[in-house]
N, C-alpha and C positions, 0 to 999 in steps of 0.2 A: 593526401587530399584531406582537408578538414571537413568533418561532418557536424552538423548542428541540429539542435532540437528546439522546438518552440512549444511552450505550454499554452494550449488553447483554453483549457479550463481545469479547475482542480477543486476537490472537496476533501474534508478531513473530519475526524471524530476522535475524541479522547475521553476516557473515563475519569480523567483528572478533574477536580472541581473548577479549575480555571478554564476559560473559553479556549477552545483549540484553534480558533480562527479569529483574526482581528476583524474581519468583515463577515457578518453572519450569512452572507450569500454563499460562503464557502463551507459553512458549518452544517454538516449533514443532519445534526440533531435539531437545527432550527427550521428545517423544511417540513411543511405540513402536508405536502401533496405527494408524498412517497407511497407507492403501493407496498403493502406488507408482503413479506414472504409467505408462501403457503405454510400453515401451522406445522404440518408433518416434517417440513424441511427446517423451519425456523427453530424448532425445539432441539435440533441436533447441533446447533451452532452456539458458541459462546458469544460474548458481547462483541469482541473484535470481528468474529466471523459474520455476525449479522450486519455490523457497520460496513464491512467490506462489500457484502452483497448489495447493500443500499447504494454505496458509492459507485459500484460498477453499473448498477441500473441507471443511476443519474448521469454518469459520464458517457454511457453507451446505450441510449434508450432503444435503439434499433437492433441491438445485439449483433453489430456488423463489424466490430473491430477485433483484432487479436488482443489478448490480455496476457500480461506478464505480472505475476504476483510474487513478491519477495517477502520472506520473513526469516530472520536469522534463527529463531527458536521454534516457530510454529506453536502448536497448542501443547506446551510442555506439561500442563496440568493433566491432560489425558494420558500422555506418555508416562508420566510419573505414577499415575494411578494404576496403569497396566503393569508397570514394573513392580509395584508394590504387591499387586495381586499375584503376579508370577512368583515373587519371592515368598509369599505366604502359602503357595501351593494351591491357590484357588483357580477355578476355570476363568478364562478370559472371555470378555464379551466381544463377539465379532463386530457388532455395531460400533462399540467404542473404539475398537482398533481401526475400523474403516475411517473414522473421523480424526484419528491421530496422525494419519499420513499427511505429507506436506501439500498435496494437491486436493485435499478434501473440500475446502471452501470453494475452489473453482469448480469442482465437480457438482456441488449442490447448486451453484449459480447457473451452470450450464443446463441442469435439469429444469430449474425454475424458469429460465428465460429462453429455453430452446436455442441456446447459443451454439453455433456450429463453426465458428472461426477458431483459429489456433489458440490454445491455452497452454501456459507454461508456468510452472512453480519453481522458485529458486530459493536456495540458501547459499550464502557466499561468505560465511565466517566473518561478518562485519562489513563486507563490501557490497551490500545489497543494492544501494543506490547506484553505484558504479555499474553493477550487473544489469539493473533495470534500464539504464540509459543505453548500455551497449546492445542489449537484446532489442530494444525499441528501434535503434538505428538499423539493425539487421532486417526487421520486418518492413520498415519504411523503404529500405533499399530494394526490397522485393516488390514494391509497388503499392503497398497498403497506404491509404491516405492518412490514417491515424492509428495510434496504438494506445491502449489503456495500460498504464503502469501503476500498480498498487503496492504499497509498502505497509506491512502491519506487524504488530506484536501483541500477543495475548498476555494474560497475567502470568507471572513467573511463580512457580511453587516455592514455598518457604525453604525447601531443601536446597534450592539453587540460588537463593538470595545472596548477593555479595560475591558470587563465584564467576559471574559473567556480566558483561556490559548489557544493560537493559533499561528501557525508559521506566519512569516512576509508575506508570499506569498503562493499561491496555490502550492502544492507539492505532489509528489507520490514517494514511494519506493516499489519495489517488490523483493521478494526473492524466489528462488526455494530451498526448504528445503528437506533434506533426513535424515534418521536415521544414526547416526554415533556411532560405538562402541568405538572409541578411540579418537575422536576429538570433543570436546563439545563447543557449543556457549551458551547453555542454560541448566543448571541443576536445578532441583527443589530444594528448593522452588524458584519460579521465582522472587518473590519480592526481595529476597536477591541477585539473579543474576543481576537484573536490577539496584540495588543500587550500585553494583560493576562496572557495565558498565557505568552508567550515573551519579554517585555520588549523589548529593542532588536532581538532576532532575530525580525523580523516575517515572515521567509521560512524557516520551519523545514524541516529535512530529516527523513527517516524516523527517524533516530537521535534527533533532538530530540523527535519525537512519542513515541517509545518511552520516553524519559526522563520526559516529562510523564505518560504513562500509569502508569509505575511510581510516580511521586509521588502520583497519584490513589489508587492501590491502597494505598500506605503510609498516606495520610491516612484512607482508609476503615477500614483495620485499626486505626488509632489511635482512631478514633471508636468502633468496636465494642468495643475494649478498655476505653475509658473508661466506656462504657455498662454494662459488666458489673461495674464496681468498686462 
């Protein structure tokens, strides 16, 4: 049986100097009505973590949806700093360690928003988008009307540069996904679907996903324009 997903809404952010979204309605940095995170929580997050929390707040204002957050590397800057301190024989900071784990951003979001629905953090060795779609389908099959799927990458320390696939800058993309009986963005098997979407790049980064979503929007605008002619 084929299962399909529909994108109800999406937002994105990137630290790159170019716009992360072709339509500013999707660019979290262009929105002026976002409530800031509490300062004591905000200061614990890096740029990608703050953008992730803002996107989650925008996509799920009632804090009523399951959230699946994927990141291939997580906050490697914190991890690298802890490893360096350990190698130098220095004591480790419990606070920094607590923010280096993969579900740290979701934990702070849950505290800030009193979010009580399921939370899941994933790392899938480059197959994060595949995993996000798969997990979203599972929650939808359980009866949830929508799932928030977020894909992010933080800055990569210089020591890791060139050793792993990574976007050029910290970036985040979030999608509100719902079941769709007649409009599909992802049919199983997902590996085949992703190869159709991204060609030879079967392990897309958040920036690749943002570019794909912009293309979807461009195509939808083109179709609406043709229908009005």
